[in-house]
N, C-alpha and C positions, 0 to 999 in steps of 0.2 A: 754188656751194652751191644756188644759185635750182634750178639744171638739175636737182640729184640729189632736190629736195623736191619736182619738178612730174613725174618719172618712175615713183615706186616703184610706183603701181597696172599700171603696163605692165609694167615690169619683173617684173611677180608675173604679170600672164599671159602672160608669154613663158615664167615656169618653170613654169608649169601645163600649157605646150604642148607638155613633155618635154624641156624645154632640159639640161643639163648646169653644175649649180653648181659652181663651182673647179673644174672640169675631171678630177671625180671622181664624182658621183654625178648620176644620171640621176634626173628627177623621173617621176614614174608617175600620182599622184595629190592632190589639196588635202586635208588632212585639218583641220585647223582655222586661224579666224584671228582676230587679235584688233586691237588698238586698237595696239598697236608693234611688234606680229612675225604674221608668218605660216608655218604646220608645215605640209611638204610629207610624204606618203611619198616616201623613194628607194630607189634600187639604187645599192650605191656600189658603180663600174667595176673588174673584174678580180677582186673577193670577189667580188659576186653577193652581198652581203651584205641585208638589207632594214634603211633607217637612217630615221629620222624627223629634217628636216631645220626648222630653227628658221632662219629670215629674216627680220631686226629690218632697219628702215629707218630709216637717222638721220633724227633731227627737225629740221623746217623752219627755227627758230631756232639761227642758227650760234653764240651764244653757249651754247648746249645740247649743240652738238655733242662739245665737248672730256668732260663731263662722260660724255655717254651712252658714248662709247668707252671711258671706264675704265669705268664701270658695268659695261658686255658683257663686258669680259677678264677683269672681277674672278668673274663671274659664269662666265664659261667656265674660268679656272682655279679658280675653286673647287672647282665640278664634279669637273672631272676628275680635281680631288685624293682624292672623293669615292669609294670602295669596299664597296660595299655593296647587299646583294640586294632591298632592299625601295626600294632608292634608282637610279634611269635613269643608266646607263652613259652617259658621253661619248667618244665615239672620236674626234672632229675638231673643231676651231672657226679660226674668220679669216676673213680680209675680199676679198669677190671682187673682182675689177680696175674694175667700175661704184659703188663704195662703199657695197656691202650688206654685213654683218656675219652671219653663221650660225654654228651650232651643229649638228654631226650625233652624232647620240645613238641608243643603244639604241628598236630600234620594241618597242612594245607592243601584240601585237595583242589587245585585249581593249576592252570599254566602262570609259566612267569612272565612278565614282561616282555622279557626278550622274544619268549616263542609267539606273543602277541605284533610282536613288532618286525618280525618276518614278511607277514604278510603285506605291509605297506604303512605309511603315517595313519595315526589316528584321526576319529574324528575333534575337531579342536574344542567342543563341550565335554567330552567323556578322558581326554587327556590332562586336562585339566583340573575337570573334577579328581584325578586317581593322581594327582600331584598334593593337590589340596589338603587328601588322606598322609601321603607320604610327609609332608609340610606341617602336619598335625603332630606326627609318627615324631618326628628330631624337635618339633616345639619343647615335648613332655620331655623327650632325652635329653635336651639342652638342660632344659632346667634344672634336671638332677647333674648338672653337670658333664653327661657323657655327651660328645662325640663320635659318629658313626667310622668318617674315614673312608667310605667304601659304597656311597650308594650309586650304586648302576643297576639297570634293566632285567639281572638276572638276580639280584636283590630284593626284588621285589614279586612277592606273590598274587596272584589276582584268586581270591574264588566268587560266589554270588552268597548274599546275605538272602533272609529270609522273605527280605520283598524283591529279592530276583536280581537287585543292585550291585556294583563292583563292589569289596571291597578289597583294599588292597591291606598287605602284610610286610613288615619290614625285617629282613633276614638276615644274617652273617654277621654279627657285631666282632668279626674276626677279628678289624682294625682298632676297636675301641679305645679312647682314651679317657682315661680320670685324670685330671688336672695334678694333684697329688702323686699320682705314679707316673708321671708323664720323663721324668728326669730318667728315673730305673728304665724305662721301657723305649724310649726313643732308640733305636740302632737302626740300621741298615737290614732290609729286606722285612724287618717288623712292621713298619709303617707304609709301605709299600702298598698303595692301589692300584687299581684299574689305569691304565695309561688315555683312554678315552675321556675319564669322569674325573680326572686328577685335577686340583687346582694348582698353580703356579707356584706357589707357597708352598706344596705339599710336594712339588716336586725337585723344588732345590732342597728339600731338607731342613727345611724349618721350623718352628712353631707355627701350629693349626689350632684354629677354634671353630667355633662352629661355624662359621663362615667359609671354610672348605666344606662342608655339605650345601652350605646354599649355594655352592657353585657347583657342583654336582647335581644339583637339582638343576640348575639353568643346563646342564647338559643334557640332562635325561629328557628334559622336556623338548629341550631343540628336537632332539630322534624323534619325540616321539608326534611334533609337530610337521617337521621338513621330512624326515624318513631317514636323514644321515646324521652321521655326527658330525658338530661342529669342525673340529680338526681331526683327520687319518689322515697318517702317514705310511709308507712303506713298512716300516716296523715300527716297534713302542717308540725307541730312540726318536725315530723321527715326528712321532706322534704328539712326544712330552716336548718335543723344542716347541712345535706349533704353538705348543698350548702358551708357551714363555713368548713368541715373539710374533705370531702371526694376530691381525687383526680380526675378530671373528664373521666369519661370512653372515651377509643378511639372510632373507626368508627368501628372496628375492634371487637369489645366485644360485638355490639350489631349486626353489617351487616356486616360480615365479608366479602359474598358473594356479594356484592354490589360496585361498580366501581364509580370514582367520578374523578375529573378534577384536574393535582397535585396541591399541594400546598393550596388547600382547604381546608382540615384537620385541617392543621397547622395555617389557619386564622381564622378557626372557636374557636381551642384551646385559641392562644390569646387573642379573645374577653373575652373569661370565665378562663382571671385571675382571682386569688383570691384576687390582692388586686387591685386597680384601676392605678395604674403607672406602671404594667406590660400590659395595655391592649394598644390600639391604642391611639394615644394621642388624634386625634379627628376621628370624620363621614366621613370627604374628606381624612382621609388616609385611614380607613375601606374601602371608594367608590373604591379607587385608586387600594386599593387589590383585590377586588372581581372581581372586572374589569379584570384583568387577567383570572381567569375564564372561560370569558365566549366563546362561540363562538368554543369552544375545541371539536375536532371530538373527534370521542366516542371511537373510538381505540385509542385515546391516554388517557384515563382513568386507571386508576388504581385501583387495587382490597384493599379493606383494608386491607383484611390479608394478599397483598404482599407487599404494602408500606409503613407500619406501622412498625418502627423498634425500640429498645429499646432505642437510643436515642433519634428518636421522642418522644417515650414517657417520656421521661423528660422533656420535655414540659408543663407537667401536674404539675410539684412542683412544675412550678412558677418562673423557677429563668431565670430573662432575661437577663444572658450572654446566656445560653442554647437557649432562644426562639429567641435571634438576632444570632446565629450562625445555625439555621435551617431555610430550606427554604420558612417558611411561612413570612418571613420579607425581607421588599420590601430593607433595606439593603443587604441581602444576597444574593437577583436575581441578586441587580447590580454588585457587586463581583463577581457571577458567569457569567456574561453577560462579563465584564473587563476581567474575566480570558480567558474567552472562545476571543474573540478578540486581547488576546496577546499573546495567543496559533496560532491561525489562523495567523496571521505576522511573528512567527518564522519560523509557517510551508511553508510560503510561499517564505520566505529568506534562506530558506536552498532550497528549491527547484529551486529555482535562481542559487544559489551556485554550485547546482550540477550539470543543467545544462549548466553552463559557464567553468565548470571543464571537464566536457565531449568537449565543443567546443573545449578548448584547447588542451588536450589531442587529438583528433584528427587531427588536424592541426599538432601538433606537430608528429607523424605519418607520415603524407601527405609532411613534409617536409625533412622528413629522407628519405625515401624512392625517392625522385624525387629530384635532389637539383633543376631542373629548374622552378619548381613551385614557383610565388609569394605569398605564403600562411605562409612562415615562417617569411615574414615581420612584420605581427601584433605582433607574437609572441618576436618577436628580438625589439618590441620598448622598452623592456626595456634596454637597450642596445645599447643607441640611436648612440655612438664614433666607434664602428665596426661595427653596420650593415650599413652605406653608401659603404665601404669597400669590406662586403661580396656582394653585388650587382653588382658589378664592375666583377668581375671573373664569377659573373651566365651568366653578358652578355658576355662577351668574350671568354663563356664555347662552343659557338658553335665548335671554330676552336680546342681544345682538342682532340675530335675524332680523326681529320689526324695524330697527331704526334700520339696517340696511334694506329691506323688502320697502318699506312703504318710499322712502325715497325714492330710488329709482322705478317702484315697480308699480305705484298709488300712481305715478302721472300718468303710465300710459296706457294706466286702469280705464281714467277717466278718456278718454282718446277711445281705447275700444269699445265701450263697453257701457258708458254713460251717452256719449251721443246720436248710439245709435236706439237705443226706447227714445229717447228725446224726439225726434222726427216723426217717431209712431203717435207719440203722446199730445207733443205740441204743435202740430198743424193746428187745430180748432185757436186755438189761446193766440196763436199769430197773427191771424186777422182782426181777432177784437185787441187793439192796442188802448183801448179806455179802460178797462181792465184793470192794470197796472197803476196806472193816476189813481183808481178808485180806491184800491186798499190803501192807501198812502189816508186819504183821507178816514177811510174808515177799516183801519187794519186789522183789526177783530174778526173783523167776518171774511173776507174776503182772500186773505194774505193764508190765513189757517188751513181752508177750505182745499184749495190746493195743492199744500204741502203735504197733507197725511194722506191723499189719494195716490201721488207716486210711491211712498213707503210702503205700503202695499205690495204696489205692485212685482213684481218677477227680480227689474232691476236691482230692488234693495235685498232680496235674497243671492242674487250674485257675487255679493260683497265678500263672503267667507269665499266662494267657490274663486273668486281672484288671491286671499289670502292664502290660498292652496295652491293653487299655479305655480305662483314664483316660489314656493318653497320646492315644488317635484323641479324645476328646472336648475335647481339646484347643481343638482348632479349629472346635469346637462349643460354645459354654459355656451355650448354650437348653437342653444336653440336660439340666445340671443340675438 
């Protein structure tokens, strides 16, 4: 066993020099080296397929070798059972003749997320889209009973798909946990993750579930948006203590001049709840919330220094009651949408009522100025009994002007029109006074003749003109 421990680096050199691992994988170059494993780019013999070979060296302590082998086989078999486009595919695994363990995986030709973040924060829309893919992978794994427990930027590989869009691959399920194996594999040194991304319960050594991955997603998304981790101490221990005790810094604390889609910060803060119960219940719920922050125009973004209020800061206290009242939760957004719909309905009803009132008042004014119009009929529908009586005088009203016209108008008509023709026609009969007593004895000859003569004269034809004149004056009472 000591011989195995003494030669792992020598075997790594032989592998890097182009040796064939397990008789099937020809090593081309080194990709990465970690504390317990080394990853190579290799070509599968006979298929000419590029693969990533992860070679793990057994620990030098003989007491840990059995648990190491169990952990390795559990990781390999679990990965092989996961079939998702955002999870790296496992092609093969086994043990080499010299006592090394290997896993042959899909080779992802692209950078790690940690490499992209060296250039600074990502565009919010791109960051959210990448994390939606990570959530999709974790949702699939969680439904299979698998918790990753080591989500971090270096375990997220990015490549371009056929449409030249970003496609992310989750790798390194080295700290994977299956529920039925938790009691046998929960050992110090085997469940530890990355200090920057570990959930508080994971730091305390407590049992963890899928919500530990949700916490890690919140940390990575915070890093993508702000450019810094939410907690970073002088060493690993200080960083882990900050996860346990310190409130989550707001976006404005690190990037006050950067703008983000509305509610995105609240979503991240909810992922970073100190207690698992304060986070999203599932990755599905988290995905639904993140989806609302995609395809938002940049002019709708809000600066971190402007949007973060003292009320929003209360979400860092991890009070569930405060979190559900802020805009980050789905329930609060539903309440706001419902309130908006109710307000819109009330405004429409009020507008219709005002328009109806204006129409009623306008018709009432018309009915008061002109009694002949039929507009008052719909207004008087409220009193159906007197209403039928009102139209009758309204219909008989045309003769009303006749009694009104003859009394005040026919009297001035003979004063103005009749006396004027009489002085013109009557001067000859005035000196002859006897004809008046003569028609009394002879009423048949004398009286009838002068009567028909004035009738054909123009004054008789002026009578209809007198009737028309008062009718025209009705519209101009000041002419009286």
